[in-house]
Each structure stands twice: as structure tokens, then as C-alpha cells.
Short mmCIF file of the C-alpha atoms (twelve columns), coordinates in Angstrom:
data_MODEL
# 
_entry.id   MODEL 
# 
loop_
_atom_site.group_PDB 
_atom_site.id 
_atom_site.type_symbol 
_atom_site.label_atom_id 
_atom_site.label_alt_id 
_atom_site.label_comp_id 
_atom_site.label_asym_id 
_atom_site.label_seq_id 
_atom_site.Cartn_x 
_atom_site.Cartn_y 
_atom_site.Cartn_z 
_atom_site.pdbx_PDB_model_num 
ATOM 1  C CA . MET A 1  -2.801 -9.161  29.416  1 
ATOM 2  C CA . ALA A 2  0.720  -8.819  28.022  1 
ATOM 3  C CA . HIS A 3  0.836  -12.510 27.065  1 
ATOM 4  C CA . SER A 4  -2.352 -12.257 25.013  1 
ATOM 5  C CA . PHE A 5  -1.039 -9.154  23.244  1 
ATOM 6  C CA . ILE A 6  2.238  -10.888 22.377  1 
ATOM 7  C CA . ALA A 7  0.302  -13.915 21.112  1 
ATOM 8  C CA . LEU A 8  -1.872 -11.636 18.969  1 
ATOM 9  C CA . VAL A 9  1.171  -9.893  17.464  1 
ATOM 10 C CA . TRP A 10 2.870  -13.206 16.690  1 
ATOM 11 C CA . GLY A 11 -0.333 -14.522 15.154  1 
ATOM 12 C CA . LEU A 12 -0.562 -11.503 12.864  1 
ATOM 13 C CA . ILE A 13 3.096  -11.815 11.850  1 
ATOM 14 C CA . LEU A 14 2.820  -15.539 11.143  1 
ATOM 15 C CA . SER A 15 -0.394 -15.124 9.166   1 
ATOM 16 C CA . GLN A 16 1.354  -12.728 6.774   1 
ATOM 17 C CA . LEU A 17 4.374  -14.925 6.057   1 
ATOM 18 C CA . GLY A 18 2.663  -16.825 3.247   1 
ATOM 19 C CA . THR A 19 1.434  -13.765 1.375   1 
ATOM 20 C CA . PRO A 20 3.674  -12.055 -1.176  1 
ATOM 21 C CA . LEU A 21 4.439  -8.523  -0.042  1 
ATOM 22 C CA . THR A 22 5.075  -6.967  -3.442  1 
ATOM 23 C CA . SER A 23 1.824  -7.951  -5.158  1 
ATOM 24 C CA . ASP A 24 -0.381 -5.339  -3.484  1 
ATOM 25 C CA . LEU A 25 2.118  -2.519  -3.157  1 
ATOM 26 C CA . PRO A 26 1.391  0.570   -5.259  1 
ATOM 27 C CA . HIS A 27 3.919  0.956   -8.063  1 
ATOM 28 C CA . PHE A 28 4.601  2.768   -11.331 1 
ATOM 29 C CA . ARG A 29 4.164  0.859   -14.594 1 
ATOM 30 C CA . GLU A 30 5.364  2.112   -17.969 1 
ATOM 31 C CA . GLU A 31 3.060  1.277   -20.839 1 
ATOM 32 C CA . ASN A 32 3.210  2.720   -24.377 1 
ATOM 33 C CA . GLY A 33 5.699  5.376   -23.278 1 
ATOM 34 C CA . ALA A 34 3.488  6.631   -20.436 1 
ATOM 35 C CA . ARG A 35 3.868  5.936   -16.723 1 
ATOM 36 C CA . GLN A 36 0.871  4.871   -14.692 1 
ATOM 37 C CA . PHE A 37 0.476  4.698   -10.942 1 
ATOM 38 C CA . VAL A 38 -1.051 1.276   -10.246 1 
ATOM 39 C CA . VAL A 39 -2.922 0.368   -7.048  1 
ATOM 40 C CA . HIS A 40 -4.508 -3.095  -6.628  1 
ATOM 41 C CA . GLY A 41 -3.754 -3.879  -10.279 1 
ATOM 42 C CA . LYS A 42 -5.654 -0.881  -11.671 1 
ATOM 43 C CA . PRO A 43 -4.425 2.556   -12.800 1 
ATOM 44 C CA . PHE A 44 -4.993 5.179   -10.110 1 
ATOM 45 C CA . LEU A 45 -5.509 8.865   -10.840 1 
ATOM 46 C CA . ILE A 46 -4.597 11.241  -8.024  1 
ATOM 47 C CA . LEU A 47 -6.654 14.407  -8.018  1 
ATOM 48 C CA . GLY A 48 -4.909 16.853  -5.744  1 
ATOM 49 C CA . GLY A 49 -5.461 20.453  -4.896  1 
ATOM 50 C CA . GLU A 50 -4.656 23.206  -2.475  1 
ATOM 51 C CA . LEU A 51 -7.252 24.742  -0.206  1 
ATOM 52 C CA . GLY A 52 -5.365 27.879  0.691   1 
ATOM 53 C CA . GLU A 53 -2.037 29.514  0.238   1 
ATOM 54 C CA . ASP A 54 -0.337 30.966  3.297   1 
ATOM 55 C CA . GLU A 55 2.699  33.112  2.717   1 
# 
């Protein structure tokens, strides 16, 4: 059981070695003086709110 788990983990690690890590990471891009949050190459708008306020 432990050997198959270790083999699975190593397989996952080795399969990711060829892929660039920074291409899919969310990041901020400045364009025309405005910053945009970019996810998967597209601007992403975060709509956030607060359900209740406990004091």
C-alpha cells in the first residue's frame, strides 16, 4: 500500500516538471494605468460581500 502511494506521488511530481509553473498563476497586470487581476489569461472581477457584522 505504501509503495503504491509513493509511486503515485512521484508520478505526479514528475508529470509536472515539464509544465511552466508561472503561466497559470493568478497575477496583477497593469494596463493603461489600471491594474487588473488576471486568472487563466483573462481579467477576473472579485465580487465580495459581508453576510453579517458581529461586534
